[in-house]
C-alpha positions in Angstrom: 135.2 50.3 -19.2 137.7 48.8 -16.9 141.0 50.7 -16.4 144.3 49.3 -16.1 144.4 50.1 -12.2 141.2 48.6 -11.7 142.3 45.4 -13.5 145.5 45.2 -11.7 143.5 45.5 -8.4 141.0 42.7 -9.2 143.9 40.5 -10.3 145.7 41.4 -7.1 142.6 40.7 -4.7 142.0 37.5 -6.7 145.4 36.2 -6.1 145.3 37.2 -2.4 142.1 35.2 -2.2 143.3 32.1 -3.8 146.2 32.4 -1.7 144.2 32.4 1.4 142.2 29.3 0.2 145.3 27.5 -0.4 146.5 28.3 3.2 143.3 27.1 4.7 144.2 23.8 3.5 142.1 20.7 4.0 139.9 22.6 6.5 138.9 25.1 3.9 138.4 29.0 4.0 135.2 30.0 5.4 133.4 32.2 3.1 132.0 34.3 5.7 135.2 35.2 7.2 136.7 35.8 3.9 133.6 38.1 3.1 134.2 40.0 6.4 138.0 40.6 5.9 137.1 42.1 2.2 134.3 44.1 3.4 136.7 45.8 6.0 138.4 47.2 3.2 135.1 48.1 1.2 134.1 45.3 -0.8 130.4 44.8 -1.1 128.6 41.6 -0.7 127.7 41.9 -4.4 131.5 42.4 -5.4 132.4 39.5 -3.0 129.9 37.3 -4.6 130.9 38.3 -8.3 134.7 37.7 -7.3 134.1 34.1 -5.7 131.8 33.3 -8.8 134.5 34.2 -11.1 137.1 32.2 -9.2 134.8 29.2 -8.8 133.9 29.4 -12.9 137.8 29.7 -13.6 138.4 26.4 -11.8 140.5 27.9 -9.0 138.3 27.2 -6.3 135.4 25.1 -5.3 132.7 25.7 -2.5 131.4 23.3 -0.2 129.6 23.4 3.1 130.1 27.4 3.1 133.9 27.1 2.8 136.3 27.4 -0.2 139.1 24.8 -1.3 141.6 25.0 -4.1 140.2 23.2 -7.0 143.1 21.5 -8.1 143.9 20.0 -4.8 140.7 19.1 -3.5 137.7 18.1 -5.9 134.4 18.6 -4.6 134.2 14.8 -3.9 137.3 14.7 -1.6 136.3 17.3 0.7 134.8 16.5 3.7 133.9 18.3 6.9 134.9 17.2 10.4 131.5 16.0 11.1 131.6 13.9 7.8 134.6 12.1 8.8 133.3 11.0 11.9 130.5 9.0 10.3 
C-alpha cells in the first residue's frame, strides 16, 4: 500500500519531470539525461521507466527519438529532430 508521504513524493517528482520537459521546449528533454538526474537521487531504472510510462499514458508527455515533449504542445507528428529539419 502506498502511504500519503509516498504519494506526495510521486506527485512532486512527476510535476518536476513534466516541468523539466516543458522547459526543454521544442528540442525535447533527453531521456538519458533525465534518468541520470533522478538516478543521482536514488531512482532506479525500473522506477524511472514506470514513472515515464505513467506520464505518457496519462497524456502529459510523448516520447520521440529518446526525447520527451509536452503532449499538449507537441504531438508526435509535430516533433522533429534537427536532422529531420535539414531534409
